[in-house]
PyMOL Python script that loads the backbone (N, CA, C, O; Angstrom):
from pymol import cmd

cmd.read_pdbstr("""\
ATOM      1  N   MET A   1       9.412 -30.059   2.405  1.00  0.00           N
ATOM      2  CA  MET A   1       9.366 -28.748   3.086  1.00  0.00           C
ATOM      3  C   MET A   1       9.004 -27.792   1.037  1.00  0.00           C
ATOM      4  O   MET A   1       8.676 -26.614   0.900  1.00  0.00           O
ATOM      5  N   ILE A   2       9.194 -28.677   0.011  1.00  0.00           N
ATOM      6  CA  ILE A   2       8.593 -27.532  -0.779  1.00  0.00           C
ATOM      7  C   ILE A   2       6.863 -27.384  -0.628  1.00  0.00           C
ATOM      8  O   ILE A   2       6.310 -26.284  -0.665  1.00  0.00           O
ATOM      9  N   ALA A   3       6.249 -28.460  -0.483  1.00  0.00           N
ATOM     10  CA  ALA A   3       4.832 -28.213   0.132  1.00  0.00           C
ATOM     11  C   ALA A   3       4.593 -26.828   0.897  1.00  0.00           C
ATOM     12  O   ALA A   3       3.791 -25.935   0.623  1.00  0.00           O
ATOM     13  N   ARG A   4       5.611 -26.920   2.036  1.00  0.00           N
ATOM     14  CA  ARG A   4       5.504 -25.833   3.071  1.00  0.00           C
ATOM     15  C   ARG A   4       5.988 -24.449   2.230  1.00  0.00           C
ATOM     16  O   ARG A   4       5.312 -23.468   2.538  1.00  0.00           O
ATOM     17  N   ILE A   5       6.989 -24.207   1.268  1.00  0.00           N
ATOM     18  CA  ILE A   5       7.212 -23.466   0.416  1.00  0.00           C
ATOM     19  C   ILE A   5       5.784 -22.931  -0.362  1.00  0.00           C
ATOM     20  O   ILE A   5       5.203 -21.846  -0.374  1.00  0.00           O
ATOM     21  N   ARG A   6       5.506 -24.343  -1.046  1.00  0.00           N
ATOM     22  CA  ARG A   6       4.273 -23.950  -1.972  1.00  0.00           C
ATOM     23  C   ARG A   6       3.261 -23.019  -1.340  1.00  0.00           C
ATOM     24  O   ARG A   6       2.877 -21.990  -1.896  1.00  0.00           O
ATOM     25  N   SER A   7       2.841 -23.433  -0.134  1.00  0.00           N
ATOM     26  CA  SER A   7       2.026 -23.443   1.094  1.00  0.00           C
ATOM     27  C   SER A   7       1.653 -21.307   1.070  1.00  0.00           C
ATOM     28  O   SER A   7       2.645 -20.598   1.234  1.00  0.00           O
ATOM     29  N   ASN A   8       0.572 -20.759   0.912  1.00  0.00           N
ATOM     30  CA  ASN A   8       0.301 -19.501   1.405  1.00  0.00           C
ATOM     31  C   ASN A   8      -0.173 -19.197   2.446  1.00  0.00           C
ATOM     32  O   ASN A   8      -0.431 -18.038   2.769  1.00  0.00           O
ATOM     33  N   LYS A   9      -0.392 -20.357   3.248  1.00  0.00           N
ATOM     34  CA  LYS A   9      -0.964 -20.431   4.470  1.00  0.00           C
ATOM     35  C   LYS A   9      -0.307 -19.481   5.456  1.00  0.00           C
ATOM     36  O   LYS A   9       0.924 -19.470   5.455  1.00  0.00           O
ATOM     37  N   ALA A  10      -0.917 -18.725   6.253  1.00  0.00           N
ATOM     38  CA  ALA A  10       0.212 -17.920   7.160  1.00  0.00           C
ATOM     39  C   ALA A  10       0.046 -18.599   8.761  1.00  0.00           C
ATOM     40  O   ALA A  10      -0.812 -19.431   9.054  1.00  0.00           O
ATOM     41  N   SER A  11       0.450 -18.378   9.133  1.00  0.00           N
ATOM     42  CA  SER A  11       0.289 -19.187  10.736  1.00  0.00           C
ATOM     43  C   SER A  11      -1.079 -18.854  11.260  1.00  0.00           C
ATOM     44  O   SER A  11      -1.849 -18.301  10.475  1.00  0.00           O
ATOM     45  N   LYS A  12      -1.569 -19.170  12.739  1.00  0.00           N
ATOM     46  CA  LYS A  12      -2.827 -18.899  13.309  1.00  0.00           C
ATOM     47  C   LYS A  12      -2.530 -17.130  14.147  1.00  0.00           C
ATOM     48  O   LYS A  12      -3.378 -16.247  14.275  1.00  0.00           O
ATOM     49  N   ARG A  13      -1.385 -17.097  14.495  1.00  0.00           N
ATOM     50  CA  ARG A  13      -1.261 -16.272  14.990  1.00  0.00           C
ATOM     51  C   ARG A  13      -0.317 -14.569  14.113  1.00  0.00           C
ATOM     52  O   ARG A  13       0.372 -13.631  14.516  1.00  0.00           O
ATOM     53  N   SER A  14      -0.884 -15.050  12.793  1.00  0.00           N
ATOM     54  CA  SER A  14      -0.193 -13.901  11.792  1.00  0.00           C
ATOM     55  C   SER A  14      -1.100 -13.308  12.592  1.00  0.00           C
ATOM     56  O   SER A  14      -1.970 -13.914  13.217  1.00  0.00           O
ATOM     57  N   THR A  15      -0.819 -11.410  12.595  1.00  0.00           N
ATOM     58  CA  THR A  15      -1.568 -10.596  12.414  1.00  0.00           C
ATOM     59  C   THR A  15      -1.963  -9.917  11.092  1.00  0.00           C
ATOM     60  O   THR A  15      -2.454  -8.797  10.950  1.00  0.00           O
ATOM     61  N   THR A  16      -1.671 -10.757  10.224  1.00  0.00           N
ATOM     62  CA  THR A  16      -2.231  -9.863   8.703  1.00  0.00           C
ATOM     63  C   THR A  16      -2.543 -10.954   7.929  1.00  0.00           C
ATOM     64  O   THR A  16      -2.675 -10.767   6.719  1.00  0.00           O
ATOM     65  N   GLY A  17      -2.710 -12.241   8.462  1.00  0.00           N
ATOM     66  CA  GLY A  17      -3.180 -13.144   7.433  1.00  0.00           C
ATOM     67  C   GLY A  17      -2.527 -13.524   6.295  1.00  0.00           C
ATOM     68  O   GLY A  17      -2.965 -14.342   5.486  1.00  0.00           O
ATOM     69  N   ILE A  18      -1.200 -12.784   6.199  1.00  0.00           N
ATOM     70  CA  ILE A  18      -0.355 -13.010   4.388  1.00  0.00           C
ATOM     71  C   ILE A  18       0.972 -13.703   5.400  1.00  0.00           C
ATOM     72  O   ILE A  18       1.317 -13.153   6.446  1.00  0.00           O
ATOM     73  N   LYS A  19       1.461 -14.671   5.009  1.00  0.00           N
ATOM     74  CA  LYS A  19       2.901 -15.426   5.230  1.00  0.00           C
ATOM     75  C   LYS A  19       3.650 -14.519   5.181  1.00  0.00           C
ATOM     76  O   LYS A  19       3.764 -13.752   4.226  1.00  0.00           O
ATOM     77  N   GLY A  20       4.362 -14.478   6.375  1.00  0.00           N
ATOM     78  CA  GLY A  20       5.617 -13.774   6.420  1.00  0.00           C
ATOM     79  C   GLY A  20       5.490 -12.034   6.470  1.00  0.00           C
ATOM     80  O   GLY A  20       6.427 -11.247   6.333  1.00  0.00           O
ATOM     81  N   VAL A  21       4.103 -11.711   6.698  1.00  0.00           N
ATOM     82  CA  VAL A  21       3.899 -10.230   6.851  1.00  0.00           C
ATOM     83  C   VAL A  21       3.405 -10.266   7.783  1.00  0.00           C
ATOM     84  O   VAL A  21       2.418 -10.989   7.913  1.00  0.00           O
ATOM     85  N   SER A  22       4.045  -9.242   9.179  1.00  0.00           N
ATOM     86  CA  SER A  22       3.504  -8.958  10.242  1.00  0.00           C
ATOM     87  C   SER A  22       3.035  -7.486  10.574  1.00  0.00           C
ATOM     88  O   SER A  22       3.672  -6.616   9.980  1.00  0.00           O
ATOM     89  N   PHE A  23       1.904  -7.000  11.526  1.00  0.00           N
ATOM     90  CA  PHE A  23       2.062  -5.678  11.800  1.00  0.00           C
ATOM     91  C   PHE A  23       2.782  -5.742  13.041  1.00  0.00           C
ATOM     92  O   PHE A  23       2.773  -6.729  13.777  1.00  0.00           O
ATOM     93  N   HIS A  24       3.788  -4.023  13.397  1.00  0.00           N
ATOM     94  CA  HIS A  24       3.824  -4.154  14.642  1.00  0.00           C
ATOM     95  C   HIS A  24       3.072  -2.711  15.133  1.00  0.00           C
ATOM     96  O   HIS A  24       3.021  -1.663  14.490  1.00  0.00           O
ATOM     97  N   LYS A  25       2.656  -2.919  16.121  1.00  0.00           N
ATOM     98  CA  LYS A  25       1.536  -1.705  16.686  1.00  0.00           C
ATOM     99  C   LYS A  25       2.572  -0.663  17.228  1.00  0.00           C
ATOM    100  O   LYS A  25       2.574   0.507  16.847  1.00  0.00           O
ATOM    101  N   SER A  26       3.323  -1.096  18.010  1.00  0.00           N
ATOM    102  CA  SER A  26       4.579   0.142  18.263  1.00  0.00           C
ATOM    103  C   SER A  26       4.593   0.659  17.385  1.00  0.00           C
ATOM    104  O   SER A  26       3.726   1.532  17.386  1.00  0.00           O
ATOM    105  N   ARG A  27       5.210   0.619  16.424  1.00  0.00           N
ATOM    106  CA  ARG A  27       5.900   1.585  15.015  1.00  0.00           C
ATOM    107  C   ARG A  27       4.801   1.509  14.306  1.00  0.00           C
ATOM    108  O   ARG A  27       4.792   2.277  13.345  1.00  0.00           O
ATOM    109  N   GLY A  28       3.727   0.754  14.460  1.00  0.00           N
ATOM    110  CA  GLY A  28       2.618   1.345  13.685  1.00  0.00           C
ATOM    111  C   GLY A  28       3.289   0.981  11.887  1.00  0.00           C
ATOM    112  O   GLY A  28       3.117   1.746  10.937  1.00  0.00           O
ATOM    113  N   ARG A  29       4.126  -0.511  11.816  1.00  0.00           N
ATOM    114  CA  ARG A  29       4.352  -0.488  10.557  1.00  0.00           C
ATOM    115  C   ARG A  29       4.454  -1.603  10.075  1.00  0.00           C
ATOM    116  O   ARG A  29       5.075  -2.135  10.995  1.00  0.00           O
ATOM    117  N   PHE A  30       4.298  -2.539   9.182  1.00  0.00           N
ATOM    118  CA  PHE A  30       4.563  -3.908   8.598  1.00  0.00           C
ATOM    119  C   PHE A  30       5.980  -3.769   8.223  1.00  0.00           C
ATOM    120  O   PHE A  30       6.632  -2.853   7.721  1.00  0.00           O
ATOM    121  N   SER A  31       6.354  -5.401   8.768  1.00  0.00           N
ATOM    122  CA  SER A  31       7.552  -6.089   8.160  1.00  0.00           C
ATOM    123  C   SER A  31       7.614  -7.108   7.141  1.00  0.00           C
ATOM    124  O   SER A  31       6.651  -6.959   6.390  1.00  0.00           O
ATOM    125  N   ALA A  32       8.285  -8.008   6.822  1.00  0.00           N
ATOM    126  CA  ALA A  32       7.777  -8.429   6.357  1.00  0.00           C
ATOM    127  C   ALA A  32       9.336  -9.420   6.371  1.00  0.00           C
ATOM    128  O   ALA A  32      10.405  -8.896   6.684  1.00  0.00           O
ATOM    129  N   SER A  33       9.239 -10.659   6.042  1.00  0.00           N
ATOM    130  CA  SER A  33      10.487 -11.659   6.322  1.00  0.00           C
ATOM    131  C   SER A  33      10.482 -13.252   5.696  1.00  0.00           C
ATOM    132  O   SER A  33       9.343 -13.455   5.278  1.00  0.00           O
ATOM    133  N   ILE A  34      11.016 -13.996   5.563  1.00  0.00           N
ATOM    134  CA  ILE A  34      11.396 -14.818   4.491  1.00  0.00           C
ATOM    135  C   ILE A  34      12.078 -16.124   5.296  1.00  0.00           C
ATOM    136  O   ILE A  34      13.268 -16.083   5.610  1.00  0.00           O
ATOM    137  N   GLY A  35      11.258 -17.257   5.598  1.00  0.00           N
ATOM    138  CA  GLY A  35      12.668 -18.466   5.983  1.00  0.00           C
ATOM    139  C   GLY A  35      13.212 -19.109   4.831  1.00  0.00           C
ATOM    140  O   GLY A  35      12.682 -18.863   3.748  1.00  0.00           O
ATOM    141  N   CYS A  36      14.150 -19.867   4.882  1.00  0.00           N
ATOM    142  CA  CYS A  36      14.680 -20.535   3.626  1.00  0.00           C
ATOM    143  C   CYS A  36      15.890 -20.823   3.848  1.00  0.00           C
ATOM    144  O   CYS A  36      16.798 -20.030   4.096  1.00  0.00           O
ATOM    145  N   GLN A  37      15.966 -22.406   3.736  1.00  0.00           N
ATOM    146  CA  GLN A  37      16.972 -23.591   3.987  1.00  0.00           C
ATOM    147  C   GLN A  37      17.366 -23.242   5.812  1.00  0.00           C
ATOM    148  O   GLN A  37      18.558 -23.426   6.060  1.00  0.00           O
ATOM    149  N   GLY A  38      16.794 -22.937   6.620  1.00  0.00           N
ATOM    150  CA  GLY A  38      16.789 -23.065   8.100  1.00  0.00           C
ATOM    151  C   GLY A  38      17.397 -21.282   8.165  1.00  0.00           C
ATOM    152  O   GLY A  38      17.878 -21.135   9.288  1.00  0.00           O
ATOM    153  N   LYS A  39      17.485 -20.317   7.573  1.00  0.00           N
ATOM    154  CA  LYS A  39      17.664 -19.007   7.970  1.00  0.00           C
ATOM    155  C   LYS A  39      16.482 -18.131   7.864  1.00  0.00           C
ATOM    156  O   LYS A  39      15.799 -18.399   6.875  1.00  0.00           O
ATOM    157  N   LYS A  40      15.986 -17.042   8.684  1.00  0.00           N
ATOM    158  CA  LYS A  40      14.979 -16.235   8.133  1.00  0.00           C
ATOM    159  C   LYS A  40      15.882 -15.184   8.110  1.00  0.00           C
ATOM    160  O   LYS A  40      16.744 -14.884   8.937  1.00  0.00           O
ATOM    161  N   ILE A  41      15.504 -14.534   6.807  1.00  0.00           N
ATOM    162  CA  ILE A  41      15.687 -13.526   6.195  1.00  0.00           C
ATOM    163  C   ILE A  41      14.645 -12.020   6.466  1.00  0.00           C
ATOM    164  O   ILE A  41      13.491 -11.758   6.125  1.00  0.00           O
ATOM    165  N   TYR A  42      15.374 -11.483   7.002  1.00  0.00           N
ATOM    166  CA  TYR A  42      14.378 -10.102   7.322  1.00  0.00           C
ATOM    167  C   TYR A  42      14.907  -8.692   5.945  1.00  0.00           C
ATOM    168  O   TYR A  42      15.919  -8.110   5.554  1.00  0.00           O
ATOM    169  N   LEU A  43      13.132  -8.760   5.618  1.00  0.00           N
ATOM    170  CA  LEU A  43      13.633  -8.136   4.399  1.00  0.00           C
ATOM    171  C   LEU A  43      13.118  -6.494   4.383  1.00  0.00           C
ATOM    172  O   LEU A  43      13.242  -5.804   3.371  1.00  0.00           O
ATOM    173  N   GLY A  44      12.466  -5.931   5.781  1.00  0.00           N
ATOM    174  CA  GLY A  44      12.184  -4.752   5.758  1.00  0.00           C
ATOM    175  C   GLY A  44      11.300  -4.559   6.938  1.00  0.00           C
ATOM    176  O   GLY A  44      10.796  -5.393   7.690  1.00  0.00           O
ATOM    177  N   THR A  45      11.219  -3.062   6.920  1.00  0.00           N
ATOM    178  CA  THR A  45       9.618  -2.534   7.269  1.00  0.00           C
ATOM    179  C   THR A  45       8.954  -1.438   6.481  1.00  0.00           C
ATOM    180  O   THR A  45       9.769  -0.766   5.848  1.00  0.00           O
ATOM    181  N   PHE A  46       7.936  -1.142   6.371  1.00  0.00           N
ATOM    182  CA  PHE A  46       7.261  -0.691   5.097  1.00  0.00           C
ATOM    183  C   PHE A  46       5.722   0.034   5.940  1.00  0.00           C
ATOM    184  O   PHE A  46       4.933  -0.372   6.792  1.00  0.00           O
ATOM    185  N   LYS A  47       5.860   1.088   5.261  1.00  0.00           N
ATOM    186  CA  LYS A  47       4.583   2.026   5.601  1.00  0.00           C
ATOM    187  C   LYS A  47       3.402   1.178   5.535  1.00  0.00           C
ATOM    188  O   LYS A  47       2.614   0.919   6.444  1.00  0.00           O
ATOM    189  N   THR A  48       3.394   0.724   4.138  1.00  0.00           N
ATOM    190  CA  THR A  48       1.826   0.410   3.838  1.00  0.00           C
ATOM    191  C   THR A  48       2.013  -1.287   3.487  1.00  0.00           C
ATOM    192  O   THR A  48       2.947  -1.793   2.866  1.00  0.00           O
ATOM    193  N   LEU A  49       1.055  -1.849   3.969  1.00  0.00           N
ATOM    194  CA  LEU A  49       0.377  -3.844   3.895  1.00  0.00           C
ATOM    195  C   LEU A  49       0.796  -4.073   2.373  1.00  0.00           C
ATOM    196  O   LEU A  49       1.460  -5.095   2.197  1.00  0.00           O
ATOM    197  N   GLU A  50       0.576  -3.443   1.445  1.00  0.00           N
ATOM    198  CA  GLU A  50       1.004  -3.760  -0.187  1.00  0.00           C
ATOM    199  C   GLU A  50       2.290  -3.790  -0.412  1.00  0.00           C
ATOM    200  O   GLU A  50       2.765  -4.578  -1.230  1.00  0.00           O
ATOM    201  N   GLU A  51       3.176  -2.771   0.415  1.00  0.00           N
ATOM    202  CA  GLU A  51       4.445  -2.853   0.370  1.00  0.00           C
ATOM    203  C   GLU A  51       5.059  -3.988   0.636  1.00  0.00           C
ATOM    204  O   GLU A  51       5.666  -4.517  -0.295  1.00  0.00           O
ATOM    205  N   ALA A  52       5.056  -4.667   2.011  1.00  0.00           N
ATOM    206  CA  ALA A  52       5.657  -5.867   2.452  1.00  0.00           C
ATOM    207  C   ALA A  52       4.920  -6.625   1.635  1.00  0.00           C
ATOM    208  O   ALA A  52       5.671  -7.337   0.967  1.00  0.00           O
ATOM    209  N   VAL A  53       4.133  -6.745   1.459  1.00  0.00           N
ATOM    210  CA  VAL A  53       3.316  -8.440   0.471  1.00  0.00           C
ATOM    211  C   VAL A  53       4.304  -8.038  -0.870  1.00  0.00           C
ATOM    212  O   VAL A  53       4.788  -8.944  -1.550  1.00  0.00           O
ATOM    213  N   ALA A  54       4.549  -6.651  -1.177  1.00  0.00           N
ATOM    214  CA  ALA A  54       5.399  -6.896  -2.714  1.00  0.00           C
ATOM    215  C   ALA A  54       6.910  -7.491  -2.866  1.00  0.00           C
ATOM    216  O   ALA A  54       7.419  -8.058  -3.833  1.00  0.00           O
ATOM    217  N   ALA A  55       7.607  -7.089  -1.237  1.00  0.00           N
ATOM    218  CA  ALA A  55       8.975  -7.294  -1.154  1.00  0.00           C
ATOM    219  C   ALA A  55       8.763  -8.821  -0.511  1.00  0.00           C
ATOM    220  O   ALA A  55       9.677  -9.607  -0.763  1.00  0.00           O
ATOM    221  N   ARG A  56       7.690  -9.306   0.266  1.00  0.00           N
ATOM    222  CA  ARG A  56       7.398 -10.649   0.299  1.00  0.00           C
ATOM    223  C   ARG A  56       7.468 -11.848  -0.988  1.00  0.00           C
ATOM    224  O   ARG A  56       7.878 -13.008  -1.030  1.00  0.00           O
ATOM    225  N   LYS A  57       6.928 -11.041  -1.859  1.00  0.00           N
ATOM    226  CA  LYS A  57       6.945 -11.844  -3.045  1.00  0.00           C
ATOM    227  C   LYS A  57       7.808 -11.545  -3.711  1.00  0.00           C
ATOM    228  O   LYS A  57       8.270 -12.612  -4.116  1.00  0.00           O
ATOM    229  N   ALA A  58       8.420 -10.671  -4.156  1.00  0.00           N
ATOM    230  CA  ALA A  58       9.735 -10.562  -4.736  1.00  0.00           C
ATOM    231  C   ALA A  58      11.062 -11.574  -3.995  1.00  0.00           C
ATOM    232  O   ALA A  58      12.052 -11.703  -4.716  1.00  0.00           O
ATOM    233  N   ALA A  59      11.094 -12.136  -2.888  1.00  0.00           N
ATOM    234  CA  ALA A  59      11.666 -12.313  -1.904  1.00  0.00           C
ATOM    235  C   ALA A  59      11.511 -13.988  -2.154  1.00  0.00           C
ATOM    236  O   ALA A  59      12.336 -14.886  -1.983  1.00  0.00           O
ATOM    237  N   GLU A  60      10.461 -14.018  -2.511  1.00  0.00           N
ATOM    238  CA  GLU A  60       9.889 -15.560  -2.558  1.00  0.00           C
ATOM    239  C   GLU A  60      10.470 -15.879  -3.710  1.00  0.00           C
ATOM    240  O   GLU A  60      11.285 -16.800  -3.653  1.00  0.00           O
ATOM    241  N   GLU A  61      10.225 -15.236  -5.031  1.00  0.00           N
ATOM    242  CA  GLU A  61      10.711 -15.141  -6.372  1.00  0.00           C
ATOM    243  C   GLU A  61      12.094 -15.783  -6.152  1.00  0.00           C
ATOM    244  O   GLU A  61      12.392 -16.961  -6.350  1.00  0.00           O
ATOM    245  N   LYS A  62      12.914 -14.746  -5.689  1.00  0.00           N
ATOM    246  CA  LYS A  62      14.250 -14.827  -5.057  1.00  0.00           C
ATOM    247  C   LYS A  62      14.838 -16.067  -4.320  1.00  0.00           C
ATOM    248  O   LYS A  62      15.865 -16.580  -4.764  1.00  0.00           O
ATOM    249  N   TYR A  63      14.240 -16.557  -3.236  1.00  0.00           N
ATOM    250  CA  TYR A  63      14.523 -18.124  -2.517  1.00  0.00           C
ATOM    251  C   TYR A  63      14.468 -18.750  -3.260  1.00  0.00           C
ATOM    252  O   TYR A  63      15.400 -19.209  -3.920  1.00  0.00           O
ATOM    253  N   TYR A  64      12.750 -19.048  -3.416  1.00  0.00           N
ATOM    254  CA  TYR A  64      12.130 -20.255  -3.301  1.00  0.00           C
ATOM    255  C   TYR A  64      12.133 -21.086  -4.429  1.00  0.00           C
ATOM    256  O   TYR A  64      12.396 -22.287  -4.507  1.00  0.00           O
ATOM    257  N   LYS A  65      11.685 -19.987  -5.609  1.00  0.00           N
ATOM    258  CA  LYS A  65      11.696 -20.364  -7.187  1.00  0.00           C
ATOM    259  C   LYS A  65      12.738 -21.370  -7.741  1.00  0.00           C
ATOM    260  O   LYS A  65      12.529 -22.423  -8.345  1.00  0.00           O
ATOM    261  N   PRO A  66      14.223 -20.636  -7.294  1.00  0.00           N
ATOM    262  CA  PRO A  66      15.187 -21.512  -7.889  1.00  0.00           C
ATOM    263  C   PRO A  66      14.809 -23.163  -6.873  1.00  0.00           C
ATOM    264  O   PRO A  66      14.500 -24.311  -7.193  1.00  0.00           O
ATOM    265  N   LEU A  67      14.996 -22.615  -5.883  1.00  0.00           N
ATOM    266  CA  LEU A  67      14.235 -24.267  -4.795  1.00  0.00           C
ATOM    267  C   LEU A  67      13.434 -24.972  -5.663  1.00  0.00           C
ATOM    268  O   LEU A  67      14.003 -25.933  -6.181  1.00  0.00           O
ATOM    269  N   ILE A  68      12.135 -24.767  -6.025  1.00  0.00           N
ATOM    270  CA  ILE A  68      11.345 -25.385  -6.668  1.00  0.00           C
ATOM    271  C   ILE A  68      11.586 -25.907  -7.999  1.00  0.00           C
ATOM    272  O   ILE A  68      11.234 -27.052  -8.281  1.00  0.00           O
ATOM    273  N   ASP A  69      12.172 -25.134  -8.858  1.00  0.00           N
ATOM    274  CA  ASP A  69      12.282 -25.086 -10.537  1.00  0.00           C
ATOM    275  C   ASP A  69      13.620 -26.430 -10.340  1.00  0.00           C
ATOM    276  O   ASP A  69      13.786 -27.332 -11.161  1.00  0.00           O
ATOM    277  N   SER A  70      14.297 -26.279  -9.282  1.00  0.00           N
ATOM    278  CA  SER A  70      15.456 -28.026  -8.672  1.00  0.00           C
ATOM    279  C   SER A  70      14.681 -29.135  -8.525  1.00  0.00           C
ATOM    280  O   SER A  70      14.848 -30.209  -9.103  1.00  0.00           O
ATOM    281  N   PHE A  71      13.864 -28.869  -7.773  1.00  0.00           N
ATOM    282  CA  PHE A  71      12.514 -30.167  -7.706  1.00  0.00           C
ATOM    283  C   PHE A  71      12.151 -30.544  -8.334  1.00  0.00           C
ATOM    284  O   PHE A  71      12.291 -31.742  -8.580  1.00  0.00           O
ATOM    285  N   GLU A  72      11.410 -29.696  -9.030  1.00  0.00           N
ATOM    286  CA  GLU A  72      10.533 -29.893 -10.590  1.00  0.00           C
ATOM    287  C   GLU A  72      11.233 -31.002 -11.277  1.00  0.00           C
ATOM    288  O   GLU A  72      10.768 -31.986 -11.851  1.00  0.00           O
ATOM    289  N   LYS A  73      12.704 -30.544 -11.051  1.00  0.00           N
ATOM    290  CA  LYS A  73      13.370 -31.067 -12.166  1.00  0.00           C
ATOM    291  C   LYS A  73      13.698 -32.480 -12.344  1.00  0.00           C
ATOM    292  O   LYS A  73      13.629 -33.256 -13.297  1.00  0.00           O
ATOM    293  N   LYS A  74      14.253 -32.615 -10.565  1.00  0.00           N
ATOM    294  CA  LYS A  74      14.496 -34.073 -10.574  1.00  0.00           C
ATOM    295  C   LYS A  74      13.801 -34.835 -10.225  1.00  0.00           C
ATOM    296  O   LYS A  74      14.164 -36.001 -10.380  1.00  0.00           O
ATOM    297  N   SER A  75      12.543 -34.593  -9.622  1.00  0.00           N
ATOM    298  CA  SER A  75      11.125 -35.469 -10.020  1.00  0.00           C
ATOM    299  C   SER A  75      11.142 -35.628 -11.686  1.00  0.00           C
ATOM    300  O   SER A  75      11.140 -36.812 -12.023  1.00  0.00           O
ATOM    301  N   LYS A  76      11.156 -34.793 -12.660  1.00  0.00           N
ATOM    302  CA  LYS A  76      10.870 -35.350 -14.233  1.00  0.00           C
ATOM    303  C   LYS A  76      11.945 -36.510 -14.489  1.00  0.00           C
ATOM    304  O   LYS A  76      11.791 -37.641 -14.949  1.00  0.00           O
ATOM    305  N   ASP A  77      13.175 -35.787 -13.996  1.00  0.00           N
ATOM    306  CA  ASP A  77      14.330 -36.835 -14.569  1.00  0.00           C
ATOM    307  C   ASP A  77      14.398 -38.529 -14.039  1.00  0.00           C
ATOM    308  O   ASP A  77      14.771 -39.408 -14.817  1.00  0.00           O
ATOM    309  N   THR A  78      13.903 -38.879 -12.340  1.00  0.00           N
ATOM    310  CA  THR A  78      13.331 -39.999 -11.670  1.00  0.00           C
ATOM    311  C   THR A  78      12.553 -40.144 -12.334  1.00  0.00           C
ATOM    312  O   THR A  78      12.732 -41.275 -12.786  1.00  0.00           O
ATOM    313  N   LYS A  79      11.429 -39.597 -12.900  1.00  0.00           N
ATOM    314  CA  LYS A  79      10.036 -40.272 -13.479  1.00  0.00           C
ATOM    315  C   LYS A  79      10.438 -40.742 -15.135  1.00  0.00           C
ATOM    316  O   LYS A  79       9.847 -41.523 -15.881  1.00  0.00           O
ATOM    317  N   LYS A  80      11.710 -39.910 -15.364  1.00  0.00           N
ATOM    318  CA  LYS A  80      12.200 -40.376 -16.616  1.00  0.00           C
ATOM    319  C   LYS A  80      12.722 -41.830 -16.592  1.00  0.00           C
ATOM    320  O   LYS A  80      12.256 -42.802 -17.186  1.00  0.00           O
ATOM    321  N   ASP A  81      13.743 -41.766 -15.810  1.00  0.00           N
ATOM    322  CA  ASP A  81      14.531 -42.596 -15.433  1.00  0.00           C
ATOM    323  C   ASP A  81      13.322 -44.021 -14.991  1.00  0.00           C
ATOM    324  O   ASP A  81      13.773 -45.136 -15.251  1.00  0.00           O
ATOM    325  N   GLU A  82      11.955 -43.985 -14.397  1.00  0.00           N
ATOM    326  CA  GLU A  82      11.369 -45.038 -14.132  1.00  0.00           C
ATOM    327  C   GLU A  82      10.861 -45.677 -15.078  1.00  0.00           C
ATOM    328  O   GLU A  82      10.722 -46.897 -15.171  1.00  0.00           O
ATOM    329  N   GLN A  83      10.551 -44.809 -15.856  1.00  0.00           N
ATOM    330  CA  GLN A  83      10.097 -44.733 -17.298  1.00  0.00           C
ATOM    331  C   GLN A  83      10.987 -46.308 -18.362  1.00  0.00           C
ATOM    332  O   GLN A  83      10.797 -47.423 -18.847  1.00  0.00           O
ATOM    333  N   ASP A  84      11.772 -45.440 -18.193  1.00  0.00           N
ATOM    334  CA  ASP A  84      12.831 -46.598 -19.101  1.00  0.00           C
ATOM    335  C   ASP A  84      13.715 -47.823 -18.626  1.00  0.00           C
ATOM    336  O   ASP A  84      14.361 -48.473 -19.447  1.00  0.00           O
TER     337      ASP A  84
END
""", "prot")
cmd.dss("prot")
cmd.show_as("cartoon", "prot")
cmd.util.cbc("prot")
cmd.orient("prot")
């Protein structure tokens, strides 16, 4: 799961090429979302791509960073125990 979180690769179906950001032609707006721990979190719709990307980046900091930090701490602790 951590590898997926760290990956910035958008899906092949992405309309923007940016992970978690899509464009809706009918509305003429961009939407942003993020998936975390089995839930999809809708971040809103935005007039510009830049606004949607900023919302997505902020959500990554809020939702993914604690998970990554926890994983890295556990990995360091495990390596330290193996060395002892």
